[in-house]
NUMISE-486843 format. One record per residue (C-alpha): residue in three letters; x, y, z; residue number from 1. Coordinates in Angstrom, 1 decimal. Example, Ala and Ser with C-alpha at 12.3 -4.5 7.8 and 13.67 -1.06 7.14 Angstrom:
2
{drenmi->ala; east->12.3; north->-4.5; up->7.8; mipa->1}
{drenmi->ser; east->13.7; north->-1.1; up->7.1; mipa->2}
// end
This chain:
96
{drenmi->met; east->28.8; north->-54.6; up->-8.6; mipa->1}
{drenmi->leu; east->26.8; north->-54.3; up->-5.4; mipa->2}
{drenmi->thr; east->28.7; north->-51.1; up->-4.6; mipa->3}
{drenmi->his; east->27.7; north->-49.6; up->-8.0; mipa->4}
{drenmi->phe; east->24.1; north->-50.5; up->-7.4; mipa->5}
{drenmi->leu; east->24.2; north->-49.0; up->-3.9; mipa->6}
{drenmi->arg; east->25.8; north->-45.8; up->-5.2; mipa->7}
{drenmi->ala; east->23.2; north->-45.5; up->-8.0; mipa->8}
{drenmi->leu; east->20.4; north->-46.1; up->-5.4; mipa->9}
{drenmi->leu; east->22.0; north->-43.4; up->-3.1; mipa->10}
{drenmi->val; east->22.1; north->-40.9; up->-6.0; mipa->11}
{drenmi->leu; east->18.5; north->-41.6; up->-7.0; mipa->12}
{drenmi->thr; east->17.4; north->-41.2; up->-3.4; mipa->13}
{drenmi->met; east->19.2; north->-37.9; up->-3.1; mipa->14}
{drenmi->leu; east->17.7; north->-36.7; up->-6.4; mipa->15}
{drenmi->ala; east->14.2; north->-37.7; up->-5.4; mipa->16}
{drenmi->gly; east->14.6; north->-35.8; up->-2.1; mipa->17}
{drenmi->ala; east->15.9; north->-32.7; up->-3.9; mipa->18}
{drenmi->ala; east->12.8; north->-32.2; up->-6.1; mipa->19}
{drenmi->pro; east->10.4; north->-31.4; up->-3.2; mipa->20}
{drenmi->ala; east->13.1; north->-29.1; up->-1.7; mipa->21}
{drenmi->val; east->13.3; north->-27.2; up->-5.0; mipa->22}
{drenmi->gln; east->9.5; north->-26.9; up->-5.1; mipa->23}
{drenmi->ala; east->9.5; north->-25.7; up->-1.5; mipa->24}
{drenmi->ala; east->12.2; north->-23.1; up->-2.3; mipa->25}
{drenmi->ser; east->10.1; north->-21.9; up->-5.3; mipa->26}
{drenmi->glu; east->7.0; north->-21.6; up->-3.1; mipa->27}
{drenmi->gln; east->9.0; north->-19.6; up->-0.5; mipa->28}
{drenmi->glu; east->10.3; north->-17.3; up->-3.2; mipa->29}
{drenmi->lys; east->6.7; north->-16.7; up->-4.4; mipa->30}
{drenmi->ala; east->5.6; north->-16.0; up->-0.8; mipa->31}
{drenmi->glu; east->8.5; north->-13.6; up->-0.3; mipa->32}
{drenmi->arg; east->7.6; north->-11.7; up->-3.5; mipa->33}
{drenmi->lys; east->4.0; north->-11.4; up->-2.3; mipa->34}
{drenmi->ile; east->5.2; north->-10.0; up->1.0; mipa->35}
{drenmi->glu; east->7.4; north->-7.5; up->-0.7; mipa->36}
{drenmi->glu; east->4.6; north->-6.4; up->-3.0; mipa->37}
{drenmi->gly; east->2.3; north->-6.0; up->-0.1; mipa->38}
{drenmi->ala; east->4.8; north->-4.1; up->1.9; mipa->39}
{drenmi->glu; east->5.5; north->-1.8; up->-1.0; mipa->40}
{drenmi->ala; east->1.7; north->-1.1; up->-1.4; mipa->41}
{drenmi->leu; east->1.5; north->-0.4; up->2.3; mipa->42}
{drenmi->leu; east->4.4; north->2.0; up->2.1; mipa->43}
{drenmi->glu; east->2.9; north->3.8; up->-0.9; mipa->44}
{drenmi->gly; east->-0.3; north->4.3; up->1.0; mipa->45}
{drenmi->met; east->1.6; north->5.7; up->3.9; mipa->46}
{drenmi->arg; east->3.4; north->8.1; up->1.6; mipa->47}
{drenmi->leu; east->0.1; north->9.3; up->0.2; mipa->48}
{drenmi->leu; east->-1.2; north->9.8; up->3.8; mipa->49}
{drenmi->leu; east->1.9; north->11.8; up->4.8; mipa->50}
{drenmi->arg; east->1.5; north->14.0; up->1.7; mipa->51}
{drenmi->ala; east->-2.2; north->14.7; up->2.6; mipa->52}
{drenmi->ile; east->-1.6; north->15.5; up->6.3; mipa->53}
{drenmi->pro; east->0.0; north->18.9; up->5.7; mipa->54}
{drenmi->trp; east->-3.2; north->20.1; up->3.9; mipa->55}
{drenmi->tyr; east->-5.0; north->20.3; up->7.3; mipa->56}
{drenmi->gly; east->-4.5; north->22.8; up->10.2; mipa->57}
{drenmi->gln; east->-5.0; north->22.3; up->13.9; mipa->58}
{drenmi->pro; east->-8.5; north->21.3; up->14.8; mipa->59}
{drenmi->met; east->-10.6; north->23.8; up->16.8; mipa->60}
{drenmi->ile; east->-13.7; north->23.3; up->18.9; mipa->61}
{drenmi->leu; east->-16.2; north->26.0; up->18.3; mipa->62}
{drenmi->pro; east->-18.4; north->27.4; up->21.1; mipa->63}
{drenmi->asn; east->-21.4; north->25.4; up->19.8; mipa->64}
{drenmi->gly; east->-19.4; north->22.1; up->20.1; mipa->65}
{drenmi->asp; east->-18.6; north->21.7; up->16.4; mipa->66}
{drenmi->ile; east->-15.1; north->20.7; up->15.5; mipa->67}
{drenmi->leu; east->-13.5; north->22.6; up->12.7; mipa->68}
{drenmi->ile; east->-10.5; north->21.2; up->10.9; mipa->69}
{drenmi->pro; east->-9.3; north->24.0; up->8.6; mipa->70}
{drenmi->arg; east->-8.1; north->22.9; up->5.2; mipa->71}
{drenmi->arg; east->-4.9; north->24.6; up->4.0; mipa->72}
{drenmi->asp; east->-4.1; north->25.1; up->0.4; mipa->73}
{drenmi->gly; east->-3.5; north->21.8; up->-1.3; mipa->74}
{drenmi->pro; east->-1.8; north->21.2; up->-4.6; mipa->75}
{drenmi->pro; east->-3.4; north->23.0; up->-7.5; mipa->76}
{drenmi->leu; east->-6.1; north->21.1; up->-9.3; mipa->77}
{drenmi->pro; east->-5.9; north->20.7; up->-13.1; mipa->78}
{drenmi->glu; east->-8.0; north->23.2; up->-15.0; mipa->79}
{drenmi->gly; east->-10.6; north->20.6; up->-16.0; mipa->80}
{drenmi->asp; east->-11.3; north->19.6; up->-12.4; mipa->81}
{drenmi->arg; east->-12.2; north->23.0; up->-11.0; mipa->82}
{drenmi->gln; east->-15.9; north->23.4; up->-10.4; mipa->83}
{drenmi->thr; east->-17.7; north->26.4; up->-8.9; mipa->84}
{drenmi->pro; east->-20.2; north->25.3; up->-6.3; mipa->85}
{drenmi->pro; east->-23.8; north->26.4; up->-6.8; mipa->86}
{drenmi->ala; east->-24.7; north->29.9; up->-5.4; mipa->87}
{drenmi->arg; east->-26.5; north->28.5; up->-2.4; mipa->88}
{drenmi->asp; east->-23.5; north->26.4; up->-1.3; mipa->89}
{drenmi->arg; east->-20.9; north->29.1; up->-1.6; mipa->90}
{drenmi->asp; east->-19.7; north->30.8; up->1.6; mipa->91}
{drenmi->asp; east->-20.3; north->34.3; up->0.2; mipa->92}
{drenmi->ser; east->-23.9; north->33.6; up->-0.8; mipa->93}
{drenmi->his; east->-25.3; north->34.4; up->2.7; mipa->94}
{drenmi->lys; east->-23.6; north->37.8; up->2.7; mipa->95}
{drenmi->thr; east->-25.7; north->40.8; up->1.5; mipa->96}
// end
């Protein structure tokens, strides 16, 4: 009878110790998911950066010290987003 009691006590002790281990595993899985989501967001940001880099040419230093970074043709804008700058801001406005 004493052995049955000791076995039951041993099983209960093992089960009581398993509950925090299950919770810890669950917390670790949540942390791993968060890390994966963060890494994926970081990678997506880097993909966007790499897509934007080819839009710019090699920087040039002008004689007056200004730095000019020429913009290459980017992807075409949708028709609704194209805006014509005011006449005073256009490059051809100073030509006569």
